[in-house]
C-alpha positions, 0 to 999 in steps of 0.5 A: 500500500502506498499513500502520500500527498499526491494529487490527480485531476479527474474529469467528471461526466459533465466535462468539468475537471476536479483536483483530487487527493490520492489517499492510497493506492494498492494492487490486487493479485486476486483481481489483477488490477491496481486501485486508487482511493481518493477524495475530491478537494474542490467540492462545494463543502470544502469549508465544512472541515467537520464533515466526513470526506467522501472517498471514491475508488477506481480501478487504475490502468497505468499508461505505458509511458508512466504518465497519465493513466486511466481510471475505470469504474468498479462494478464487481461486488467482490472487488468492492468488498476487497476495497472496503477491507483495504480501506478499513485496514488503512484507516486502522493503521492511520488511527494507530499512527495518530495515537503514537 
């Protein structure tokens, strides 16, 4: 699992660009894919810091030249369950780090 302060830009279904913070990325041998979990930084509720952030997940296909890749929707319930487990593990590790 990798995480840090990386950002990426996505384009929504209306053609509008959004800057997103990458929460973490990981690969799944079971599904043979890479995944990225992220949240959108430029949403209207950015000034409400007390609210929980909405986390998005996508399968990620890196490009051959290591520049921009392609995000793909996740449509399999088994994949969603695996992603949720990875997120829960990540959040538990973050909580442990914060307590130290």
